[in-house]
C-alpha positions as CSV (number, residue, x, y, z in Angstrom):
1,M,0.0,0.1,0.0
2,I,2.8,2.4,1.2
3,S,4.7,1.5,-2.1
4,L,1.6,2.2,-4.5
5,F,1.1,5.6,-2.7
6,L,4.8,6.6,-3.1
7,S,4.5,5.4,-6.8
8,I,1.7,7.8,-7.5
9,M,3.3,10.7,-5.7
10,I,6.3,10.2,-7.9
11,I,4.3,10.0,-11.0
12,S,2.1,13.1,-10.2
13,Q,5.1,15.1,-9.6
14,A,7.0,13.8,-12.9
15,I,4.2,14.9,-15.0
16,P,3.9,18.8,-15.2
17,D,0.6,20.6,-14.5
18,T,0.0,22.2,-17.8
19,T,-3.5,23.5,-16.7
20,K,-3.9,27.2,-17.5
21,P,-5.3,29.3,-14.4
22,V,-8.7,31.0,-15.1
23,L,-7.7,33.9,-12.7
24,T,-4.4,35.1,-11.7
25,W,-3.4,38.1,-9.7
26,E,-0.4,40.3,-8.8
27,P,1.2,40.8,-6.4
28,G,0.9,37.2,-5.2
29,K,0.6,38.4,-1.6
30,P,-0.7,42.0,-1.5
31,A,-0.5,44.3,1.5
32,W,-2.8,46.9,2.6
33,G,-2.7,49.8,0.5
34,D,-1.1,47.9,-2.6
35,T,-2.8,47.9,-5.9
36,I,-3.7,44.4,-7.0
37,T,-4.4,43.4,-10.5
38,F,-6.6,40.6,-11.4
39,T,-6.4,39.1,-14.8
40,Y,-9.0,36.5,-16.2
41,H,-7.7,34.1,-18.7
42,H,-10.7,33.7,-21.3
43,D,-8.7,30.7,-23.0
44,A,-8.2,28.8,-20.2
45,P,-9.7,25.2,-20.3
46,D,-12.0,25.8,-17.1
47,A,-12.7,29.4,-17.9
48,D,-16.8,30.1,-17.9
49,F,-16.7,33.1,-19.8
50,K,-15.1,32.7,-23.2
51,G,-15.3,34.5,-26.5
52,A,-16.0,38.2,-26.5
53,A,-17.8,38.3,-23.2
54,E,-17.4,41.9,-21.3
55,L,-16.7,41.4,-17.8
56,T,-17.2,43.5,-14.6
57,A,-15.5,42.6,-11.3
58,T,-16.7,43.4,-7.9
59,F,-14.1,43.7,-5.3
60,E,-15.6,44.1,-1.8
61,T,-18.1,46.6,-2.6
62,E,-16.4,48.4,-5.6
63,S,-17.3,47.4,-9.3
64,K,-15.2,48.2,-12.4
65,Q,-15.5,47.1,-16.0
66,M,-12.4,44.6,-16.8
67,V,-10.4,45.7,-19.6
68,R,-9.9,43.2,-22.5
69,E,-6.5,42.6,-24.2
70,G,-6.8,39.7,-26.5
71,N,-7.7,36.6,-24.4
72,L,-7.1,38.5,-21.1
73,S,-9.5,40.8,-19.0
74,K,-7.8,42.8,-16.3
75,V,-8.8,45.0,-13.6
76,S,-7.0,46.7,-10.7
77,F,-8.0,47.8,-7.1
78,I,-6.4,49.0,-4.1
79,V,-6.4,46.9,-1.3
80,P,-8.4,48.8,1.7
81,D,-6.7,48.8,5.2
82,S,-7.7,46.1,7.8
83,I,-9.0,43.5,5.6
84,H,-7.6,39.9,6.1
85,R,-9.0,38.2,2.9
86,V,-10.1,39.3,-0.6
87,K,-13.5,38.6,-2.1
88,L,-13.7,39.0,-5.9
89,A,-16.8,38.2,-8.0
90,I,-16.7,38.4,-11.9
91,H,-19.7,38.5,-13.8
92,T,-21.3,39.5,-17.4
93,I,-24.7,40.3,-18.6
94,E,-24.1,38.2,-21.7
95,T,-25.8,34.6,-21.7
């Protein structure tokens, strides 16, 4: 049983993860007052919004239209003081 588990671990680490993320952000660990930029990847295999969908992002209580650049939509917000986690919702009116 242990050798099977170790074999699976070795194989899973030898195969690179080629899945493209749907959402990325910079900086990776934002601090209060930092500008955080979210990037939505329309061409990611698991992306719900593909094609020419115009996206809006809601960060905490502030909403902004995302800017489309090819297969990417980007939006930036300033991280408010005293929050401990970031909540982001991405939506579109297209069906």
